[in-house]
N, C-alpha and C positions, 0 to 999 in steps of 0.2 A: 294212831288213827286207823280205823277199820274201813275199807271201802268195799262196794259191791260191784260185781261185773257179771250180769246175767245175759246170755246171748242164746235165745231159743230158736233163732231163724237159721235153717240150712241154706247155705249159699252155694250156687254154682256160678263161677265168674269166668267169662272169656268168650271169644268169638264161637258161635254156634250154641251158646247155653240155652238160647230160647227154644232150640229144637228138641230140648230134653223134656218139654213140658208134658208130652204124652206119657213118657216113662215114668215121670214123677207123679203125675195125676192118678195113675193106676192105684197109688196107695189109698186114694181118698174116695174112690167110687167111679161111676160111669155116667154122670150127668152133671154138665158144667154150666155155670153162668159166667159169660165172659163180659167184664165190665170195661168199657173203653170209651174213647171220645166219638164224636160224631162222624169223622172223615179220615183223620190223619192215618190211623193204623190201616185202614182199608186201602188208602192211596199208596202208602209205602210198601204194602205187601206183608207187614207184620202180622196182621190178623190172619191171613192166609196161611202164613207159616205155622202159627199156633194151631189152627184148625187142622192142617195136614198132619202135624205131629200127634194130635189127639186121635184122629181117625186111624193112623198107622199103628196105634196101640189099643185099638178096640174101643175107643170112646167115640161113638157115633152121636150120642145125644148132647146138644149143647144149645144154649140160647145167647143171643148177642144183645146186651143192654148198652146201647151206644148213645146214651143221653147225658154223658159228663161233659161239662163245660169248665173252663177256668174259674177258679173261685166257686166250687161247687156248693150246692145248698142242700139244706136238710130235706127239702121236698124231693130232690133227685135220690138221696138215699133212701127215703121212705118208699118211694116207687120201686127201686130196685129191690128193696127187701120184700116187698109185696110179691113181686114175680118169683123171688127165690122160694118163699113159702108156698105159693100157689103150685109152682111147677115141681116142688120137692126136689130141688138141686141138691147135689152131694157136696159140691164144692165150688169155690169161686175163684176166677182167674182175674187179676187186675192187669191190664195191658195199656200202657200209655205213660203219660207224664205223672207227676205227683198227684194231680187231681183225680185221676182214674185209679191209682193205687189207694189214695185215701178213701175214696168212695167205696172200693171193694171191700176195704177193711171194715168200714162202717156198716156196710150192708151185712156183713157176716155177723156183727154184734145185734143189729136191729131185728134181722130175721130169725135170730135164735133165742130171743128174749121178749119180754113184754115191752109195751110202750113204742115211742118213736125216737127218731134220731136226736132230737133236741133233749130228750130226757138223759142222755148220756154225755153231753158236753161238760166240760170242767170250768163252772164258774168259780170265782175265788172261794166261795163258801162250799163247793163241791157239787158233783153231778146229782140229779134228782134220783137216778135209778143206777144200780150196780149190776153189770152183766154176770152171768154165771155159765153161759154156754156160748159156743161160737161154731161156725162152719169152717172148714179148713181154707185157707187162702193162699194162693200162689201169686207172687207179684213178679211181673216183668217190665221193668222200666224202659221207656223209649227216649227218655231225656237224662241228663247227668246234673242232678240238682237237689232234689228234696231229701233223698236217703229214706223215703218212706218205705222202701222195700225191706228194710232192716230195722225199723223202729215201731214203737207202739202208738204212734201219733196219727190221727186223722183230723184234718182242718176242714171245718165246714161253715157256711154262712147261713144265717136266717135272714132272708130278704125283707121280711116284715119288720123285724126288730132292728134291722141294719146291724147285726152282731156277727162277728166272726170268732168261733171258739174251737177248742180241740177236744176230741175224745182221746183220752189217755188212759189205757188199761192194759194189764198183761195180756188179756184174751184179745187184744187187738194187734198182736204181732202176727205177721204172716207165718205159715209153716215153712214155706221155702221161697227164696229169691232167686230168679234166674236172671243174671246181669250180663246182657249180651251187647257189648259196644257196637256191634254192627248195626243195631236198631237205632243208634244215635247219628249214623252217618248222614241221614236226611235232614237233621235239624237245621233250619235256616239261621243265619247269623244272629238275628235278634233273640231268638229262642236260646240259642246257645250262650249268648251273654247273660240273660235273664236268669236261666236256670244255674249256670256256672257261678254267678254272683250269689245266688241263694246258698249254694254249698259253702261259699267262702264265708258268708255271714254265719252259718251253723258253726264253722270252725273257729271263727273269730270270737263268737259270743260263749261258746263252751270253754275256750281257753281262758278267757279273761274274767268270767263272772265269779261269784264267790263260792261256787260249789267245788269242793276238793275231791278229785278222783284222779290219781296219778296214771292209773292204767288207761282211763278214758282219754286223758289228756294227750297221750301219745298219738292217739288217733287224729285228734285236732292239729297237732303239730305237723304230722305228715301230710294231712289234707291241705294245709296252708301251703307248704312247700310245693306241693304237686300243682295246686290250683295257680299259685304265683307263675309257675313255669309254663303250664300248658293251656290255661284258659285263653290268653291272647292268641296262641297258635290255633287253637280250635275255632276261634272266632274269624281269624284271618284266612285260614286254610281249612275249610270245612272237610276237605277229603283227607286230611292228615290222620291216619288211623292210629298212630301212636298217641296223638293228642287225644283222640276220642277215647282210646282205652284208658289213658291215665285219668281223664276227667270222670269217666264211669266209676273208677276205683275210688277217686278222691271223694265224689259225691256219696258214695256208699259209706266210707269210713267217717266222713263228717256227720252222716246220719247216725252212725253208732255213737259218735261223741255227744250229740245233743240228747240221745236216748238216755245217757248216764248223767249228763251235767246241765242239760236244758239250755234254753236261750235267755235272753234278757230284754232290755229296753227297746233295742232296734225292732225286734219281732213285736213286742208289746205295742209299739207306736205304729207299726206297719198295718197290723190287723184292722184297726178301725178305718185306716185309708181305703183298703181294697173292699171293706165291707160296705162303705158309703158310695165308693167309685169302683164298681166291679170290673170296669175296663182296665183298671191298673193291675198289671201282673204283680204277684207276690214279690218276685225277685226284682222287679222295678221299683216298687215301694221301698224294698230294703236298700237298694242302691241309692236312692234319693235320701234316706235318712242316716244311713251309716256313718258318713263323715262327720255329721253334727253331734250324733250321740256319742261317737268315739271320742271327739274332742272333749266333750262333757266328762266322759269317764276316765280320762287318762290318770287323773289324780288318785283315783280309787284303786288303781292296780298298775303302777308305772312299770314294774318289773315285767309283767306279762305283756304289756303293750309294746315294750321295747323289744321283747322276744318276738312278738308278732311282726315288728318292723323288720327285724333281721331275717326272719323267715321269708319275708317278701322281698328281700334283696336290698334293704336299706340299712342306714346306720343304726346301731342298736340303741336308740333313744326313743322314749315313749311318744314324743311329738312327731316322730317320723311315721308312725302308724297312720296318722291322718293323711300324710303326703302319700303314703303307699296306697291308700284307698282311692284318693282322688286320681292319682296317675293310672291306676287299674281302670277306673271308671272311664277315664278319658280314652284309654286304649280300646276299650270294648264298647264304646258309644253309649254309655249309660250316665253320663254326667248331666243330671237334669235337676230340676226344682219341682216342688209340689205344684206351683203355678204352671209349669210346663205341661203337666199332665191333667190339668183340667180341675184341680182342687180349688174351691172358692175360699178366699180368705175369711169370710164370715163363718166358714165351718170349722175353723181352728178350735173354738171354745167347745164345740160338741165333740170333736175328736179327743180333745184333752179329757173331757168327762168320761168318755168311753174307755180311755185307757184305764182310768182310775176304777171305774165301775166293773170292768171285765178282766183286767190284767194286773191289778195291784199287788198280786202275789210275786210278780217279777221285780218289784221295786227292791225287795229285800235281798235278792241275789245279784241285782245289778252292781257293778263295781262302785258306783256311788248312788246312794238312795235318793231319788229325785223327789221334789215337792211337785204339786200341781203347776205352779208358776214355772218350775224348770221344764216340765213337759210342753207347757204352752210356748215358752220361749224357743224350745227347740224345733217345734212345728213351724213357728214364725220364720226362724232362720232357714228352715228347709223350704219354706214357701218363697222366701225373697232370694235364696242362694247366697245367704251371708255367712261364710265360713271365717 
């Protein structure tokens, strides 16, 4: 078997890495577009740190595009791309959680090619347009979850169509990732839990799906070990610097794992949930669905699920993988149902249809290939809390 391992992103990791942004940015030009959320990076001082570093290295021209929200939309990407073109920016800095990083990367694609953001999303039959150019992107995460700083994915939502899809292309890689655990110190408990479980799901699905890549699998294995140990600590002791450091690292390597091996049915079923209910955080939706989908998947890859259970600190049996997830969710306060977060029961049929229409390519890589009835049943169980 021949496997591929392509890593085009330069990584600077460690306390103080964010302060290198000015030095790194000098490679790409002298006018920046900083893509970030509405308030958080300004309130925590992260934005000031970035601007100070840029200024100290002779980069005085910058614009702040601070319209990114959770579950970001194609409209936000298109608006940012228009600004990048009109202002003739040389490079883009994504500063914030996964949404800000995803938007920064997508702006790079849209501002450098024809069309709009939705032309580049990956429907099962493929995107409408293929990009040929991009602007350099520097990613600086302030959460520990998505791994977007090291992979080629941008997840965006179309509010009109109620669809959540992914831009996935080699031009969507950032040039540089500056991963500074100090930027995660101010994350509140809930955000720590939600983003951390997102990273765990990345590692779980890349480890257990049908894609074979033994090199990338090592990243998934290590990420699971680290998250099992440090996520509960980071949630309970937000000031614990060691926990924050290891969670930043785990999120990064889990992001590398999905870059090579992809995700599967948990993600495929979550995207319609947060597309229709944008108040549901991506990691929260994953947390709700993970135990039910994992129980369904056990028979498809019992060896890997047994390994997951062991990595989580449980007996090496596939069924213990479900126990490991439930126990983790209880520890970090995310053991919920779809009903708990406002999903209406009569929406289950629509969610099921959307999984097939938008993410059916994930069926064949999932450990067990589901039918539509299987998907509907899993949604029903997650709605009722019936494990």
